[in-house]
HTML snippet that shows the backbone in 3Dmol.js (N, CA, C, O; Angstrom):
<script src="https://3Dmol.org/build/3Dmol-min.js"></script>
<div id="view" style="width:600px;height:400px;position:relative"></div>
<script>
const pdb = `
ATOM      1  N   MET A   1      90.566 248.713  56.746  1.00  0.00           N
ATOM      2  CA  MET A   1      90.874 248.776  54.956  1.00  0.00           C
ATOM      3  C   MET A   1      91.718 247.646  54.440  1.00  0.00           C
ATOM      4  O   MET A   1      92.459 247.024  55.200  1.00  0.00           O
ATOM      5  N   THR A   2      91.653 247.466  53.605  1.00  0.00           N
ATOM      6  CA  THR A   2      91.345 246.175  52.443  1.00  0.00           C
ATOM      7  C   THR A   2      92.621 245.907  52.391  1.00  0.00           C
ATOM      8  O   THR A   2      93.303 246.923  52.255  1.00  0.00           O
ATOM      9  N   LYS A   3      93.196 244.946  52.446  1.00  0.00           N
ATOM     10  CA  LYS A   3      94.384 244.316  51.528  1.00  0.00           C
ATOM     11  C   LYS A   3      94.345 244.110  50.383  1.00  0.00           C
ATOM     12  O   LYS A   3      93.211 243.647  50.264  1.00  0.00           O
ATOM     13  N   THR A   4      94.853 244.120  49.246  1.00  0.00           N
ATOM     14  CA  THR A   4      94.831 243.168  48.085  1.00  0.00           C
ATOM     15  C   THR A   4      95.474 242.974  47.849  1.00  0.00           C
ATOM     16  O   THR A   4      96.329 243.828  47.617  1.00  0.00           O
ATOM     17  N   PHE A   5      95.680 241.793  47.692  1.00  0.00           N
ATOM     18  CA  PHE A   5      96.454 240.292  47.116  1.00  0.00           C
ATOM     19  C   PHE A   5      97.373 240.218  45.787  1.00  0.00           C
ATOM     20  O   PHE A   5      97.262 241.129  44.967  1.00  0.00           O
ATOM     21  N   THR A   6      97.794 239.723  45.679  1.00  0.00           N
ATOM     22  CA  THR A   6      98.646 239.162  44.639  1.00  0.00           C
ATOM     23  C   THR A   6      98.721 237.718  44.368  1.00  0.00           C
ATOM     24  O   THR A   6      98.495 236.918  45.275  1.00  0.00           O
ATOM     25  N   GLN A   7      99.214 237.089  42.436  1.00  0.00           N
ATOM     26  CA  GLN A   7      99.772 235.927  42.722  1.00  0.00           C
ATOM     27  C   GLN A   7     100.812 235.445  43.130  1.00  0.00           C
ATOM     28  O   GLN A   7     101.147 234.262  43.182  1.00  0.00           O
ATOM     29  N   ASP A   8     101.632 236.831  43.588  1.00  0.00           N
ATOM     30  CA  ASP A   8     102.930 236.424  44.744  1.00  0.00           C
ATOM     31  C   ASP A   8     102.849 235.767  45.715  1.00  0.00           C
ATOM     32  O   ASP A   8     103.658 234.861  45.913  1.00  0.00           O
ATOM     33  N   ASP A   9     101.436 236.162  46.941  1.00  0.00           N
ATOM     34  CA  ASP A   9     101.177 236.029  48.051  1.00  0.00           C
ATOM     35  C   ASP A   9     100.150 234.414  47.896  1.00  0.00           C
ATOM     36  O   ASP A   9     100.167 233.495  48.714  1.00  0.00           O
ATOM     37  N   ILE A  10      99.296 234.475  46.557  1.00  0.00           N
ATOM     38  CA  ILE A  10      98.916 233.103  46.689  1.00  0.00           C
ATOM     39  C   ILE A  10     100.269 231.776  46.598  1.00  0.00           C
ATOM     40  O   ILE A  10     100.191 230.659  47.109  1.00  0.00           O
ATOM     41  N   LEU A  11     101.072 232.157  46.050  1.00  0.00           N
ATOM     42  CA  LEU A  11     102.156 231.235  46.003  1.00  0.00           C
ATOM     43  C   LEU A  11     102.548 231.150  46.971  1.00  0.00           C
ATOM     44  O   LEU A  11     102.335 230.046  47.474  1.00  0.00           O
ATOM     45  N   ARG A  12     103.239 232.037  47.751  1.00  0.00           N
ATOM     46  CA  ARG A  12     103.560 231.936  49.291  1.00  0.00           C
ATOM     47  C   ARG A  12     102.665 230.944  50.229  1.00  0.00           C
ATOM     48  O   ARG A  12     103.138 230.231  51.115  1.00  0.00           O
ATOM     49  N   LEU A  13     100.899 231.052  49.775  1.00  0.00           N
ATOM     50  CA  LEU A  13     100.238 229.926  50.277  1.00  0.00           C
ATOM     51  C   LEU A  13     100.052 228.824  49.967  1.00  0.00           C
ATOM     52  O   LEU A  13      99.730 227.841  50.633  1.00  0.00           O
ATOM     53  N   VAL A  14     100.320 229.003  48.589  1.00  0.00           N
ATOM     54  CA  VAL A  14     101.061 227.574  48.136  1.00  0.00           C
ATOM     55  C   VAL A  14     102.146 226.883  48.590  1.00  0.00           C
ATOM     56  O   VAL A  14     102.175 225.669  48.794  1.00  0.00           O
ATOM     57  N   TYR A  15     102.982 227.611  48.739  1.00  0.00           N
ATOM     58  CA  TYR A  15     104.511 226.828  49.558  1.00  0.00           C
ATOM     59  C   TYR A  15     104.338 226.828  50.933  1.00  0.00           C
ATOM     60  O   TYR A  15     105.337 226.510  51.577  1.00  0.00           O
ATOM     61  N   ASN A  16     103.327 227.102  51.555  1.00  0.00           N
ATOM     62  CA  ASN A  16     102.994 227.748  53.002  1.00  0.00           C
ATOM     63  C   ASN A  16     104.483 228.470  53.924  1.00  0.00           C
ATOM     64  O   ASN A  16     105.292 228.002  54.726  1.00  0.00           O
ATOM     65  N   GLU A  17     104.322 229.508  53.433  1.00  0.00           N
ATOM     66  CA  GLU A  17     104.858 230.681  53.121  1.00  0.00           C
ATOM     67  C   GLU A  17     104.553 231.964  53.858  1.00  0.00           C
ATOM     68  O   GLU A  17     105.353 232.831  54.209  1.00  0.00           O
ATOM     69  N   THR A  18     103.258 231.922  54.026  1.00  0.00           N
ATOM     70  CA  THR A  18     102.044 232.637  55.018  1.00  0.00           C
ATOM     71  C   THR A  18     102.362 232.590  56.551  1.00  0.00           C
ATOM     72  O   THR A  18     102.606 231.519  57.108  1.00  0.00           O
ATOM     73  N   SER A  19     102.354 233.536  57.072  1.00  0.00           N
ATOM     74  CA  SER A  19     102.235 233.732  58.689  1.00  0.00           C
ATOM     75  C   SER A  19      99.970 232.576  58.625  1.00  0.00           C
ATOM     76  O   SER A  19      99.255 232.372  57.644  1.00  0.00           O
ATOM     77  N   ALA A  20      99.810 232.324  59.645  1.00  0.00           N
ATOM     78  CA  ALA A  20      98.537 232.045  60.329  1.00  0.00           C
ATOM     79  C   ALA A  20      97.138 233.187  59.933  1.00  0.00           C
ATOM     80  O   ALA A  20      96.057 232.907  59.416  1.00  0.00           O
ATOM     81  N   GLU A  21      97.719 234.662  60.451  1.00  0.00           N
ATOM     82  CA  GLU A  21      97.032 235.469  59.849  1.00  0.00           C
ATOM     83  C   GLU A  21      96.814 235.902  58.434  1.00  0.00           C
ATOM     84  O   GLU A  21      95.889 236.479  57.862  1.00  0.00           O
ATOM     85  N   GLU A  22      97.957 235.439  58.066  1.00  0.00           N
ATOM     86  CA  GLU A  22      98.099 235.741  56.243  1.00  0.00           C
ATOM     87  C   GLU A  22      96.621 234.917  56.260  1.00  0.00           C
ATOM     88  O   GLU A  22      95.458 235.260  56.474  1.00  0.00           O
ATOM     89  N   THR A  23      97.387 233.468  55.871  1.00  0.00           N
ATOM     90  CA  THR A  23      96.508 231.984  55.280  1.00  0.00           C
ATOM     91  C   THR A  23      95.148 232.607  55.712  1.00  0.00           C
ATOM     92  O   THR A  23      94.390 232.898  54.787  1.00  0.00           O
ATOM     93  N   THR A  24      94.654 232.898  57.207  1.00  0.00           N
ATOM     94  CA  THR A  24      92.779 233.066  56.936  1.00  0.00           C
ATOM     95  C   THR A  24      93.044 234.823  56.487  1.00  0.00           C
ATOM     96  O   THR A  24      91.866 234.776  56.132  1.00  0.00           O
ATOM     97  N   LEU A  25      93.353 235.871  56.267  1.00  0.00           N
ATOM     98  CA  LEU A  25      93.148 236.322  55.073  1.00  0.00           C
ATOM     99  C   LEU A  25      93.104 236.505  53.933  1.00  0.00           C
ATOM    100  O   LEU A  25      92.446 237.350  53.326  1.00  0.00           O
ATOM    101  N   LEU A  26      94.029 235.477  53.418  1.00  0.00           N
ATOM    102  CA  LEU A  26      93.844 235.144  52.201  1.00  0.00           C
ATOM    103  C   LEU A  26      92.473 233.983  51.359  1.00  0.00           C
ATOM    104  O   LEU A  26      91.918 233.895  50.264  1.00  0.00           O
ATOM    105  N   LYS A  27      92.453 233.304  52.646  1.00  0.00           N
ATOM    106  CA  LYS A  27      92.056 232.082  52.420  1.00  0.00           C
ATOM    107  C   LYS A  27      90.195 233.128  51.653  1.00  0.00           C
ATOM    108  O   LYS A  27      89.649 232.990  50.559  1.00  0.00           O
ATOM    109  N   ALA A  28      89.855 233.925  52.695  1.00  0.00           N
ATOM    110  CA  ALA A  28      88.958 234.810  52.693  1.00  0.00           C
ATOM    111  C   ALA A  28      88.360 235.625  51.841  1.00  0.00           C
ATOM    112  O   ALA A  28      87.157 235.854  51.713  1.00  0.00           O
ATOM    113  N   ALA A  29      89.756 236.277  50.956  1.00  0.00           N
ATOM    114  CA  ALA A  29      90.054 236.999  49.828  1.00  0.00           C
ATOM    115  C   ALA A  29      89.205 235.564  48.210  1.00  0.00           C
ATOM    116  O   ALA A  29      88.331 235.707  47.354  1.00  0.00           O
ATOM    117  N   MET A  30      90.297 234.183  48.679  1.00  0.00           N
ATOM    118  CA  MET A  30      89.869 233.749  47.614  1.00  0.00           C
ATOM    119  C   MET A  30      88.318 233.075  47.682  1.00  0.00           C
ATOM    120  O   MET A  30      87.847 232.225  46.926  1.00  0.00           O
ATOM    121  N   ALA A  31      87.797 233.620  48.632  1.00  0.00           N
ATOM    122  CA  ALA A  31      86.057 233.600  48.753  1.00  0.00           C
ATOM    123  C   ALA A  31      85.008 233.856  47.979  1.00  0.00           C
ATOM    124  O   ALA A  31      84.113 233.222  47.420  1.00  0.00           O
ATOM    125  N   GLU A  32      85.666 235.915  48.202  1.00  0.00           N
ATOM    126  CA  GLU A  32      85.272 236.421  47.489  1.00  0.00           C
ATOM    127  C   GLU A  32      85.802 236.772  46.161  1.00  0.00           C
ATOM    128  O   GLU A  32      85.172 237.649  45.570  1.00  0.00           O
ATOM    129  N   ASN A  33      86.976 236.199  45.483  1.00  0.00           N
ATOM    130  CA  ASN A  33      87.830 236.467  44.238  1.00  0.00           C
ATOM    131  C   ASN A  33      87.793 235.206  43.319  1.00  0.00           C
ATOM    132  O   ASN A  33      88.427 234.249  43.764  1.00  0.00           O
ATOM    133  N   ASP A  34      87.262 235.054  42.299  1.00  0.00           N
ATOM    134  CA  ASP A  34      86.973 233.493  41.441  1.00  0.00           C
ATOM    135  C   ASP A  34      88.375 233.631  40.912  1.00  0.00           C
ATOM    136  O   ASP A  34      88.949 232.628  40.487  1.00  0.00           O
ATOM    137  N   GLU A  35      89.042 234.966  40.908  1.00  0.00           N
ATOM    138  CA  GLU A  35      90.829 234.989  39.737  1.00  0.00           C
ATOM    139  C   GLU A  35      91.252 234.545  41.109  1.00  0.00           C
ATOM    140  O   GLU A  35      91.270 233.315  41.071  1.00  0.00           O
ATOM    141  N   LEU A  36      91.616 234.986  42.360  1.00  0.00           N
ATOM    142  CA  LEU A  36      92.193 234.367  43.315  1.00  0.00           C
ATOM    143  C   LEU A  36      92.004 232.669  43.364  1.00  0.00           C
ATOM    144  O   LEU A  36      92.805 231.839  42.936  1.00  0.00           O
ATOM    145  N   ARG A  37      91.095 232.496  43.819  1.00  0.00           N
ATOM    146  CA  ARG A  37      90.700 231.198  43.912  1.00  0.00           C
ATOM    147  C   ARG A  37      91.255 229.807  42.574  1.00  0.00           C
ATOM    148  O   ARG A  37      91.900 228.759  42.598  1.00  0.00           O
ATOM    149  N   GLN A  38      90.631 230.512  41.706  1.00  0.00           N
ATOM    150  CA  GLN A  38      91.344 230.076  40.485  1.00  0.00           C
ATOM    151  C   GLN A  38      92.704 229.465  40.420  1.00  0.00           C
ATOM    152  O   GLN A  38      93.079 228.303  40.575  1.00  0.00           O
ATOM    153  N   PHE A  39      93.351 230.592  40.142  1.00  0.00           N
ATOM    154  CA  PHE A  39      95.175 230.966  40.238  1.00  0.00           C
ATOM    155  C   PHE A  39      96.055 229.570  41.210  1.00  0.00           C
ATOM    156  O   PHE A  39      97.083 228.914  41.043  1.00  0.00           O
ATOM    157  N   TYR A  40      94.726 229.644  42.465  1.00  0.00           N
ATOM    158  CA  TYR A  40      95.136 229.068  43.508  1.00  0.00           C
ATOM    159  C   TYR A  40      94.820 227.770  43.182  1.00  0.00           C
ATOM    160  O   TYR A  40      95.330 226.932  43.925  1.00  0.00           O
ATOM    161  N   GLU A  41      94.285 227.451  42.491  1.00  0.00           N
ATOM    162  CA  GLU A  41      93.778 225.984  42.156  1.00  0.00           C
ATOM    163  C   GLU A  41      94.859 225.586  40.885  1.00  0.00           C
ATOM    164  O   GLU A  41      95.451 224.513  40.762  1.00  0.00           O
ATOM    165  N   GLU A  42      94.905 226.291  40.347  1.00  0.00           N
ATOM    166  CA  GLU A  42      96.279 226.501  39.214  1.00  0.00           C
ATOM    167  C   GLU A  42      97.259 225.738  39.774  1.00  0.00           C
ATOM    168  O   GLU A  42      97.805 224.679  39.462  1.00  0.00           O
ATOM    169  N   ALA A  43      97.380 226.702  40.886  1.00  0.00           N
ATOM    170  CA  ALA A  43      98.840 226.488  41.301  1.00  0.00           C
ATOM    171  C   ALA A  43      99.156 225.496  42.155  1.00  0.00           C
ATOM    172  O   ALA A  43     100.328 225.147  42.295  1.00  0.00           O
ATOM    173  N   VAL A  44      98.283 225.004  42.734  1.00  0.00           N
ATOM    174  CA  VAL A  44      98.461 223.853  43.987  1.00  0.00           C
ATOM    175  C   VAL A  44      98.217 222.758  42.800  1.00  0.00           C
ATOM    176  O   VAL A  44      99.056 221.922  43.134  1.00  0.00           O
ATOM    177  N   GLN A  45      97.417 222.081  41.279  1.00  0.00           N
ATOM    178  CA  GLN A  45      97.934 221.850  40.591  1.00  0.00           C
ATOM    179  C   GLN A  45      99.478 221.423  40.082  1.00  0.00           C
ATOM    180  O   GLN A  45     100.205 220.463  40.340  1.00  0.00           O
ATOM    181  N   LEU A  46      99.612 222.579  39.254  1.00  0.00           N
ATOM    182  CA  LEU A  46     101.291 222.078  39.075  1.00  0.00           C
ATOM    183  C   LEU A  46     102.280 222.026  39.813  1.00  0.00           C
ATOM    184  O   LEU A  46     103.399 221.940  39.308  1.00  0.00           O
ATOM    185  N   GLN A  47     102.072 222.075  41.445  1.00  0.00           N
ATOM    186  CA  GLN A  47     102.405 221.932  42.375  1.00  0.00           C
ATOM    187  C   GLN A  47     102.759 220.297  42.802  1.00  0.00           C
ATOM    188  O   GLN A  47     103.713 219.787  43.391  1.00  0.00           O
ATOM    189  N   ASN A  48     101.399 219.701  42.153  1.00  0.00           N
ATOM    190  CA  ASN A  48     101.102 218.123  42.382  1.00  0.00           C
ATOM    191  C   ASN A  48     102.217 217.667  41.793  1.00  0.00           C
ATOM    192  O   ASN A  48     103.193 216.960  42.043  1.00  0.00           O
ATOM    193  N   GLU A  49     101.369 218.828  40.220  1.00  0.00           N
ATOM    194  CA  GLU A  49     102.005 217.741  39.314  1.00  0.00           C
ATOM    195  C   GLU A  49     103.923 218.179  38.686  1.00  0.00           C
ATOM    196  O   GLU A  49     104.490 218.072  37.598  1.00  0.00           O
ATOM    197  N   CYS A  50     104.160 218.455  39.452  1.00  0.00           N
ATOM    198  CA  CYS A  50     105.641 218.688  39.748  1.00  0.00           C
ATOM    199  C   CYS A  50     106.333 217.744  40.523  1.00  0.00           C
ATOM    200  O   CYS A  50     107.511 217.418  40.373  1.00  0.00           O
ATOM    201  N   LYS A  51     105.322 217.203  41.589  1.00  0.00           N
ATOM    202  CA  LYS A  51     106.019 216.642  42.845  1.00  0.00           C
ATOM    203  C   LYS A  51     105.569 215.270  42.127  1.00  0.00           C
ATOM    204  O   LYS A  51     105.531 214.487  43.075  1.00  0.00           O
ATOM    205  N   GLN A  52     105.223 214.581  41.019  1.00  0.00           N
ATOM    206  CA  GLN A  52     105.076 213.356  40.532  1.00  0.00           C
ATOM    207  C   GLN A  52     106.257 213.295  39.425  1.00  0.00           C
ATOM    208  O   GLN A  52     106.558 212.158  39.059  1.00  0.00           O
ATOM    209  N   ILE A  53     106.962 214.374  38.848  1.00  0.00           N
ATOM    210  CA  ILE A  53     107.765 213.918  37.989  1.00  0.00           C
ATOM    211  C   ILE A  53     108.791 213.033  38.667  1.00  0.00           C
ATOM    212  O   ILE A  53     108.941 212.940  39.885  1.00  0.00           O
ATOM    213  N   SER A  54     109.341 212.521  37.918  1.00  0.00           N
ATOM    214  CA  SER A  54     110.841 211.468  38.185  1.00  0.00           C
ATOM    215  C   SER A  54     111.687 212.065  37.186  1.00  0.00           C
ATOM    216  O   SER A  54     111.447 212.299  36.002  1.00  0.00           O
ATOM    217  N   TYR A  55     113.078 212.340  38.114  1.00  0.00           N
ATOM    218  CA  TYR A  55     113.929 213.181  37.707  1.00  0.00           C
ATOM    219  C   TYR A  55     115.151 211.499  37.406  1.00  0.00           C
ATOM    220  O   TYR A  55     115.657 211.037  38.429  1.00  0.00           O
ATOM    221  N   GLU A  56     115.366 211.031  36.509  1.00  0.00           N
ATOM    222  CA  GLU A  56     116.316 209.969  35.635  1.00  0.00           C
ATOM    223  C   GLU A  56     117.297 210.517  34.660  1.00  0.00           C
ATOM    224  O   GLU A  56     116.834 211.019  33.636  1.00  0.00           O
ATOM    225  N   PRO A  57     118.867 210.488  34.867  1.00  0.00           N
ATOM    226  CA  PRO A  57     119.570 210.583  33.854  1.00  0.00           C
ATOM    227  C   PRO A  57     119.453 209.444  32.738  1.00  0.00           C
ATOM    228  O   PRO A  57     118.904 208.365  32.964  1.00  0.00           O
ATOM    229  N   ARG A  58     120.031 209.798  31.495  1.00  0.00           N
ATOM    230  CA  ARG A  58     119.656 209.054  30.580  1.00  0.00           C
ATOM    231  C   ARG A  58     120.934 207.916  30.743  1.00  0.00           C
ATOM    232  O   ARG A  58     122.013 208.485  30.908  1.00  0.00           O
ATOM    233  N   PRO A  59     121.012 206.490  30.728  1.00  0.00           N
ATOM    234  CA  PRO A  59     121.850 205.583  30.351  1.00  0.00           C
ATOM    235  C   PRO A  59     122.994 206.183  30.071  1.00  0.00           C
ATOM    236  O   PRO A  59     123.866 206.255  30.937  1.00  0.00           O
ATOM    237  N   SER A  60     123.199 206.784  28.639  1.00  0.00           N
ATOM    238  CA  SER A  60     124.858 207.169  28.441  1.00  0.00           C
ATOM    239  C   SER A  60     125.545 208.313  29.239  1.00  0.00           C
ATOM    240  O   SER A  60     126.665 208.727  28.940  1.00  0.00           O
ATOM    241  N   VAL A  61     124.775 208.818  30.317  1.00  0.00           N
ATOM    242  CA  VAL A  61     125.179 209.918  30.513  1.00  0.00           C
ATOM    243  C   VAL A  61     125.346 209.341  31.997  1.00  0.00           C
ATOM    244  O   VAL A  61     126.012 210.036  32.764  1.00  0.00           O
ATOM    245  N   LEU A  62     124.896 208.333  32.402  1.00  0.00           N
ATOM    246  CA  LEU A  62     125.774 207.125  33.694  1.00  0.00           C
ATOM    247  C   LEU A  62     126.873 206.795  32.680  1.00  0.00           C
ATOM    248  O   LEU A  62     127.908 207.365  33.027  1.00  0.00           O
ATOM    249  N   ASP A  63     126.985 206.304  31.900  1.00  0.00           N
ATOM    250  CA  ASP A  63     127.830 205.554  31.355  1.00  0.00           C
ATOM    251  C   ASP A  63     129.140 206.428  31.363  1.00  0.00           C
ATOM    252  O   ASP A  63     130.242 206.071  31.781  1.00  0.00           O
ATOM    253  N   LYS A  64     128.812 207.601  30.834  1.00  0.00           N
ATOM    254  CA  LYS A  64     130.310 208.567  30.935  1.00  0.00           C
ATOM    255  C   LYS A  64     130.484 208.652  32.231  1.00  0.00           C
ATOM    256  O   LYS A  64     131.495 208.149  32.721  1.00  0.00           O
ATOM    257  N   ILE A  65     129.664 209.216  32.932  1.00  0.00           N
ATOM    258  CA  ILE A  65     130.325 209.652  34.553  1.00  0.00           C
ATOM    259  C   ILE A  65     131.166 208.675  35.263  1.00  0.00           C
ATOM    260  O   ILE A  65     132.065 209.035  36.023  1.00  0.00           O
ATOM    261  N   PHE A  66     130.703 206.643  34.868  1.00  0.00           N
ATOM    262  CA  PHE A  66     130.698 206.314  35.533  1.00  0.00           C
ATOM    263  C   PHE A  66     132.656 205.581  34.768  1.00  0.00           C
ATOM    264  O   PHE A  66     133.371 204.704  35.252  1.00  0.00           O
ATOM    265  N   SER A  67     132.842 206.310  33.694  1.00  0.00           N
ATOM    266  CA  SER A  67     133.988 205.821  32.840  1.00  0.00           C
ATOM    267  C   SER A  67     134.491 207.000  33.252  1.00  0.00           C
ATOM    268  O   SER A  67     135.696 206.866  33.462  1.00  0.00           O
ATOM    269  N   TYR A  68     134.082 208.182  33.480  1.00  0.00           N
ATOM    270  CA  TYR A  68     134.877 209.075  33.627  1.00  0.00           C
ATOM    271  C   TYR A  68     135.634 208.726  35.324  1.00  0.00           C
ATOM    272  O   TYR A  68     136.764 209.135  35.592  1.00  0.00           O
ATOM    273  N   SER A  69     134.757 207.897  36.362  1.00  0.00           N
ATOM    274  CA  SER A  69     135.063 208.036  37.434  1.00  0.00           C
ATOM    275  C   SER A  69     136.200 206.781  37.434  1.00  0.00           C
ATOM    276  O   SER A  69     137.243 206.896  38.077  1.00  0.00           O
ATOM    277  N   ARG A  70     135.952 205.820  36.806  1.00  0.00           N
ATOM    278  CA  ARG A  70     136.842 204.540  36.801  1.00  0.00           C
ATOM    279  C   ARG A  70     138.342 205.015  36.164  1.00  0.00           C
ATOM    280  O   ARG A  70     139.327 204.686  36.826  1.00  0.00           O
ATOM    281  N   ASN A  71     138.520 205.636  35.138  1.00  0.00           N
ATOM    282  CA  ASN A  71     139.531 206.703  34.825  1.00  0.00           C
ATOM    283  C   ASN A  71     140.319 207.558  35.664  1.00  0.00           C
ATOM    284  O   ASN A  71     141.529 207.733  35.808  1.00  0.00           O
ATOM    285  N   TYR A  72     139.119 208.114  36.253  1.00  0.00           N
ATOM    286  CA  TYR A  72     140.140 209.342  37.489  1.00  0.00           C
ATOM    287  C   TYR A  72     140.955 208.250  38.653  1.00  0.00           C
ATOM    288  O   TYR A  72     141.985 208.519  39.270  1.00  0.00           O
ATOM    289  N   ASN A  73     140.317 207.225  38.715  1.00  0.00           N
ATOM    290  CA  ASN A  73     140.924 206.734  40.699  1.00  0.00           C
ATOM    291  C   ASN A  73     141.942 205.564  39.436  1.00  0.00           C
ATOM    292  O   ASN A  73     143.055 205.258  39.864  1.00  0.00           O
ATOM    293  N   ASN A  74     141.758 205.280  38.744  1.00  0.00           N
ATOM    294  CA  ASN A  74     143.347 204.715  37.651  1.00  0.00           C
ATOM    295  C   ASN A  74     144.325 205.458  37.805  1.00  0.00           C
ATOM    296  O   ASN A  74     145.483 205.129  38.063  1.00  0.00           O
ATOM    297  N   SER A  75     143.883 206.508  37.648  1.00  0.00           N
ATOM    298  CA  SER A  75     144.908 207.548  36.908  1.00  0.00           C
ATOM    299  C   SER A  75     145.189 208.091  38.624  1.00  0.00           C
ATOM    300  O   SER A  75     146.375 208.293  38.888  1.00  0.00           O
ATOM    301  N   GLN A  76     144.455 208.262  39.453  1.00  0.00           N
ATOM    302  CA  GLN A  76     145.159 209.133  40.982  1.00  0.00           C
ATOM    303  C   GLN A  76     146.066 207.511  41.222  1.00  0.00           C
ATOM    304  O   GLN A  76     147.232 207.823  41.467  1.00  0.00           O
ATOM    305  N   VAL A  77     145.943 206.193  41.230  1.00  0.00           N
ATOM    306  CA  VAL A  77     146.519 204.930  41.528  1.00  0.00           C
ATOM    307  C   VAL A  77     147.848 205.419  41.024  1.00  0.00           C
ATOM    308  O   VAL A  77     148.742 205.682  41.828  1.00  0.00           O
ATOM    309  N   ALA A  78     148.024 205.559  39.667  1.00  0.00           N
ATOM    310  CA  ALA A  78     149.420 205.767  39.197  1.00  0.00           C
ATOM    311  C   ALA A  78     150.113 206.529  39.488  1.00  0.00           C
ATOM    312  O   ALA A  78     151.307 206.298  39.296  1.00  0.00           O
ATOM    313  N   THR A  79     149.681 207.890  40.132  1.00  0.00           N
ATOM    314  CA  THR A  79     150.168 208.928  39.979  1.00  0.00           C
ATOM    315  C   THR A  79     150.956 209.373  41.096  1.00  0.00           C
ATOM    316  O   THR A  79     151.939 210.113  41.130  1.00  0.00           O
ATOM    317  N   THR A  80     149.820 208.288  42.739  1.00  0.00           N
ATOM    318  CA  THR A  80     150.527 207.913  43.913  1.00  0.00           C
ATOM    319  C   THR A  80     151.551 207.428  44.169  1.00  0.00           C
ATOM    320  O   THR A  80     152.348 207.700  45.068  1.00  0.00           O
ATOM    321  N   LEU A  81     151.593 206.427  43.121  1.00  0.00           N
ATOM    322  CA  LEU A  81     153.013 205.191  42.955  1.00  0.00           C
ATOM    323  C   LEU A  81     154.454 205.292  42.784  1.00  0.00           C
ATOM    324  O   LEU A  81     155.139 204.273  42.705  1.00  0.00           O
TER     325      LEU A  81
END
`;
const viewer = $3Dmol.createViewer("view");
viewer.addModel(pdb, "pdb");
viewer.setStyle({}, {cartoon: {color: "spectrum"}});
viewer.zoomTo();
viewer.render();
</script>
């Protein structure tokens, strides 16, 4: 019986969530199915691009957090005295 693979199966492969047997079957299926192979290549490319994204808050956000923190600490000291 031939297993039909979906894009969900390909995504599981991209994120290393497949068993060794599934990986072998998926790679064989991609060798025969250009659509699956193309989806796999695009998913890997997107995954690599996402890894390069740097997440950094705006300075104004950090200023607000630090200001809140300073005020919170001051109010805690005043309350305990």
